[in-house]
Chimera marker file (.cmm) of the C-alpha trace (Angstrom):
<marker_set name="trace">
<marker id="1" x="3.613" y="-9.572" z="4.408" r="1" g="1" b="0" radius="0.5"/>
<marker id="2" x="0.657" y="-9.045" z="7.196" r="1" g="1" b="0" radius="0.5"/>
<marker id="3" x="3.316" y="-8.440" z="9.955" r="1" g="1" b="0" radius="0.5"/>
<marker id="4" x="5.089" y="-5.412" z="7.669" r="1" g="1" b="0" radius="0.5"/>
<marker id="5" x="1.603" y="-3.244" z="6.802" r="1" g="1" b="0" radius="0.5"/>
<marker id="6" x="-0.023" y="-3.773" z="10.494" r="1" g="1" b="0" radius="0.5"/>
<marker id="7" x="3.339" y="-2.826" z="11.985" r="1" g="1" b="0" radius="0.5"/>
<marker id="8" x="5.932" y="-0.676" z="9.887" r="1" g="1" b="0" radius="0.5"/>
<marker id="9" x="3.215" y="0.801" z="7.278" r="1" g="1" b="0" radius="0.5"/>
<marker id="10" x="0.263" y="1.445" z="9.675" r="1" g="1" b="0" radius="0.5"/>
<marker id="11" x="-1.170" y="4.004" z="8.687" r="1" g="1" b="0" radius="0.5"/>
<marker id="12" x="1.043" y="5.454" z="6.478" r="1" g="1" b="0" radius="0.5"/>
<marker id="13" x="0.913" y="6.016" z="2.032" r="1" g="1" b="0" radius="0.5"/>
<marker id="14" x="2.651" y="3.793" z="0.364" r="1" g="1" b="0" radius="0.5"/>
<marker id="15" x="3.136" y="2.068" z="-3.103" r="1" g="1" b="0" radius="0.5"/>
<marker id="16" x="1.816" y="-1.667" z="-2.930" r="1" g="1" b="0" radius="0.5"/>
<marker id="17" x="3.461" y="-3.525" z="-6.032" r="1" g="1" b="0" radius="0.5"/>
<marker id="18" x="1.554" y="-6.796" z="-7.311" r="1" g="1" b="0" radius="0.5"/>
<marker id="19" x="2.887" y="-10.002" z="-8.910" r="1" g="1" b="0" radius="0.5"/>
<marker id="20" x="0.425" y="-8.874" z="-11.930" r="1" g="1" b="0" radius="0.5"/>
<marker id="21" x="3.201" y="-6.412" z="-12.521" r="1" g="1" b="0" radius="0.5"/>
<marker id="22" x="0.690" y="-3.028" z="-11.292" r="1" g="1" b="0" radius="0.5"/>
<marker id="23" x="1.080" y="-0.234" z="-8.562" r="1" g="1" b="0" radius="0.5"/>
<marker id="24" x="-1.168" y="0.840" z="-6.331" r="1" g="1" b="0" radius="0.5"/>
<marker id="25" x="-0.831" y="3.551" z="-4.110" r="1" g="1" b="0" radius="0.5"/>
<marker id="26" x="-2.785" y="4.026" z="-0.957" r="1" g="1" b="0" radius="0.5"/>
<marker id="27" x="-3.062" y="3.767" z="2.747" r="1" g="1" b="0" radius="0.5"/>
<marker id="28" x="-3.351" y="0.207" z="4.395" r="1" g="1" b="0" radius="0.5"/>
<marker id="29" x="-7.141" y="0.301" z="5.407" r="1" g="1" b="0" radius="0.5"/>
<marker id="30" x="-8.764" y="-2.955" z="6.883" r="1" g="1" b="0" radius="0.5"/>
<marker id="31" x="-6.794" y="-6.204" z="6.684" r="1" g="1" b="0" radius="0.5"/>
<marker id="32" x="-9.575" y="-9.045" z="6.682" r="1" g="1" b="0" radius="0.5"/>
<marker id="33" x="-7.925" y="-12.755" z="6.593" r="1" g="1" b="0" radius="0.5"/>
<marker id="34" x="-5.847" y="-12.668" z="3.397" r="1" g="1" b="0" radius="0.5"/>
<marker id="35" x="-7.233" y="-9.290" z="2.139" r="1" g="1" b="0" radius="0.5"/>
<marker id="36" x="-5.858" y="-6.031" z="2.696" r="1" g="1" b="0" radius="0.5"/>
<marker id="37" x="-7.911" y="-3.200" z="2.137" r="1" g="1" b="0" radius="0.5"/>
<marker id="38" x="-5.864" y="0.066" z="0.174" r="1" g="1" b="0" radius="0.5"/>
<marker id="39" x="-7.894" y="4.136" z="0.865" r="1" g="1" b="0" radius="0.5"/>
<marker id="40" x="-6.313" y="6.396" z="-2.057" r="1" g="1" b="0" radius="0.5"/>
<marker id="41" x="-5.665" y="9.662" z="-1.156" r="1" g="1" b="0" radius="0.5"/>
<marker id="42" x="-9.190" y="11.212" z="-2.163" r="1" g="1" b="0" radius="0.5"/>
<marker id="43" x="-10.670" y="8.729" z="0.643" r="1" g="1" b="0" radius="0.5"/>
<marker id="44" x="-13.177" y="7.203" z="-1.392" r="1" g="1" b="0" radius="0.5"/>
<marker id="45" x="-11.213" y="4.871" z="-3.700" r="1" g="1" b="0" radius="0.5"/>
<marker id="46" x="-11.013" y="1.599" z="-1.922" r="1" g="1" b="0" radius="0.5"/>
<marker id="47" x="-8.989" y="-1.385" z="-3.895" r="1" g="1" b="0" radius="0.5"/>
<marker id="48" x="-9.280" y="-4.318" z="-1.834" r="1" g="1" b="0" radius="0.5"/>
<marker id="49" x="-5.480" y="-7.080" z="-2.790" r="1" g="1" b="0" radius="0.5"/>
<marker id="50" x="-4.862" y="-10.569" z="-1.854" r="1" g="1" b="0" radius="0.5"/>
<marker id="51" x="-1.778" y="-10.703" z="0.284" r="1" g="1" b="0" radius="0.5"/>
<marker id="52" x="-0.516" y="-13.648" z="-1.832" r="1" g="1" b="0" radius="0.5"/>
<marker id="53" x="-0.458" y="-11.133" z="-4.492" r="1" g="1" b="0" radius="0.5"/>
<marker id="54" x="1.664" y="-8.275" z="-3.002" r="1" g="1" b="0" radius="0.5"/>
<marker id="55" x="5.277" y="-8.147" z="-4.180" r="1" g="1" b="0" radius="0.5"/>
<marker id="56" x="6.656" y="-4.677" z="-2.201" r="1" g="1" b="0" radius="0.5"/>
<marker id="57" x="5.800" y="-2.332" z="-0.756" r="1" g="1" b="0" radius="0.5"/>
<marker id="58" x="7.659" y="0.994" z="-0.181" r="1" g="1" b="0" radius="0.5"/>
<marker id="59" x="6.965" y="4.407" z="1.180" r="1" g="1" b="0" radius="0.5"/>
<marker id="60" x="5.036" y="7.099" z="-0.559" r="1" g="1" b="0" radius="0.5"/>
<marker id="61" x="7.449" y="10.521" z="-0.900" r="1" g="1" b="0" radius="0.5"/>
<marker id="62" x="5.039" y="13.536" z="-1.198" r="1" g="1" b="0" radius="0.5"/>
<marker id="63" x="8.641" y="15.835" z="-1.642" r="1" g="1" b="0" radius="0.5"/>
<marker id="64" x="10.642" y="16.443" z="-4.215" r="1" g="1" b="0" radius="0.5"/>
<marker id="65" x="13.779" y="14.404" z="-4.327" r="1" g="1" b="0" radius="0.5"/>
<marker id="66" x="16.353" y="17.525" z="-4.531" r="1" g="1" b="0" radius="0.5"/>
<marker id="67" x="19.261" y="17.641" z="-7.548" r="1" g="1" b="0" radius="0.5"/>
<marker id="68" x="21.696" y="19.389" z="-7.501" r="1" g="1" b="0" radius="0.5"/>
<link id1="1" id2="2" r="1" g="1" b="0" radius="0.2"/>
<link id1="2" id2="3" r="1" g="1" b="0" radius="0.2"/>
<link id1="3" id2="4" r="1" g="1" b="0" radius="0.2"/>
<link id1="4" id2="5" r="1" g="1" b="0" radius="0.2"/>
<link id1="5" id2="6" r="1" g="1" b="0" radius="0.2"/>
<link id1="6" id2="7" r="1" g="1" b="0" radius="0.2"/>
<link id1="7" id2="8" r="1" g="1" b="0" radius="0.2"/>
<link id1="8" id2="9" r="1" g="1" b="0" radius="0.2"/>
<link id1="9" id2="10" r="1" g="1" b="0" radius="0.2"/>
<link id1="10" id2="11" r="1" g="1" b="0" radius="0.2"/>
<link id1="11" id2="12" r="1" g="1" b="0" radius="0.2"/>
<link id1="12" id2="13" r="1" g="1" b="0" radius="0.2"/>
<link id1="13" id2="14" r="1" g="1" b="0" radius="0.2"/>
<link id1="14" id2="15" r="1" g="1" b="0" radius="0.2"/>
<link id1="15" id2="16" r="1" g="1" b="0" radius="0.2"/>
<link id1="16" id2="17" r="1" g="1" b="0" radius="0.2"/>
<link id1="17" id2="18" r="1" g="1" b="0" radius="0.2"/>
<link id1="18" id2="19" r="1" g="1" b="0" radius="0.2"/>
<link id1="19" id2="20" r="1" g="1" b="0" radius="0.2"/>
<link id1="20" id2="21" r="1" g="1" b="0" radius="0.2"/>
<link id1="21" id2="22" r="1" g="1" b="0" radius="0.2"/>
<link id1="22" id2="23" r="1" g="1" b="0" radius="0.2"/>
<link id1="23" id2="24" r="1" g="1" b="0" radius="0.2"/>
<link id1="24" id2="25" r="1" g="1" b="0" radius="0.2"/>
<link id1="25" id2="26" r="1" g="1" b="0" radius="0.2"/>
<link id1="26" id2="27" r="1" g="1" b="0" radius="0.2"/>
<link id1="27" id2="28" r="1" g="1" b="0" radius="0.2"/>
<link id1="28" id2="29" r="1" g="1" b="0" radius="0.2"/>
<link id1="29" id2="30" r="1" g="1" b="0" radius="0.2"/>
<link id1="30" id2="31" r="1" g="1" b="0" radius="0.2"/>
<link id1="31" id2="32" r="1" g="1" b="0" radius="0.2"/>
<link id1="32" id2="33" r="1" g="1" b="0" radius="0.2"/>
<link id1="33" id2="34" r="1" g="1" b="0" radius="0.2"/>
<link id1="34" id2="35" r="1" g="1" b="0" radius="0.2"/>
<link id1="35" id2="36" r="1" g="1" b="0" radius="0.2"/>
<link id1="36" id2="37" r="1" g="1" b="0" radius="0.2"/>
<link id1="37" id2="38" r="1" g="1" b="0" radius="0.2"/>
<link id1="38" id2="39" r="1" g="1" b="0" radius="0.2"/>
<link id1="39" id2="40" r="1" g="1" b="0" radius="0.2"/>
<link id1="40" id2="41" r="1" g="1" b="0" radius="0.2"/>
<link id1="41" id2="42" r="1" g="1" b="0" radius="0.2"/>
<link id1="42" id2="43" r="1" g="1" b="0" radius="0.2"/>
<link id1="43" id2="44" r="1" g="1" b="0" radius="0.2"/>
<link id1="44" id2="45" r="1" g="1" b="0" radius="0.2"/>
<link id1="45" id2="46" r="1" g="1" b="0" radius="0.2"/>
<link id1="46" id2="47" r="1" g="1" b="0" radius="0.2"/>
<link id1="47" id2="48" r="1" g="1" b="0" radius="0.2"/>
<link id1="48" id2="49" r="1" g="1" b="0" radius="0.2"/>
<link id1="49" id2="50" r="1" g="1" b="0" radius="0.2"/>
<link id1="50" id2="51" r="1" g="1" b="0" radius="0.2"/>
<link id1="51" id2="52" r="1" g="1" b="0" radius="0.2"/>
<link id1="52" id2="53" r="1" g="1" b="0" radius="0.2"/>
<link id1="53" id2="54" r="1" g="1" b="0" radius="0.2"/>
<link id1="54" id2="55" r="1" g="1" b="0" radius="0.2"/>
<link id1="55" id2="56" r="1" g="1" b="0" radius="0.2"/>
<link id1="56" id2="57" r="1" g="1" b="0" radius="0.2"/>
<link id1="57" id2="58" r="1" g="1" b="0" radius="0.2"/>
<link id1="58" id2="59" r="1" g="1" b="0" radius="0.2"/>
<link id1="59" id2="60" r="1" g="1" b="0" radius="0.2"/>
<link id1="60" id2="61" r="1" g="1" b="0" radius="0.2"/>
<link id1="61" id2="62" r="1" g="1" b="0" radius="0.2"/>
<link id1="62" id2="63" r="1" g="1" b="0" radius="0.2"/>
<link id1="63" id2="64" r="1" g="1" b="0" radius="0.2"/>
<link id1="64" id2="65" r="1" g="1" b="0" radius="0.2"/>
<link id1="65" id2="66" r="1" g="1" b="0" radius="0.2"/>
<link id1="66" id2="67" r="1" g="1" b="0" radius="0.2"/>
<link id1="67" id2="68" r="1" g="1" b="0" radius="0.2"/>
</marker_set>
C-alpha cells in the first residue's frame, strides 16, 4: 500500500477506503513510518491514517460521467 501511495497516487486526489468502513477524500501529504497524512481539498483539514487500516484506493474523478 505504501508503495502505491508513494508512486502511483503521489500528488493526486483519491478516495481512501478503510477497514472500519469509512471513506476519506484527499491528497497524500506525508508518509511517516506507518502513518499517512491526507490533505483535504480546502488545504487545511488533515487526516492521519495508519497504513494497516487502509483497505483500498481509488482515484477521485472531478468530471461527471456522461450517460447517454
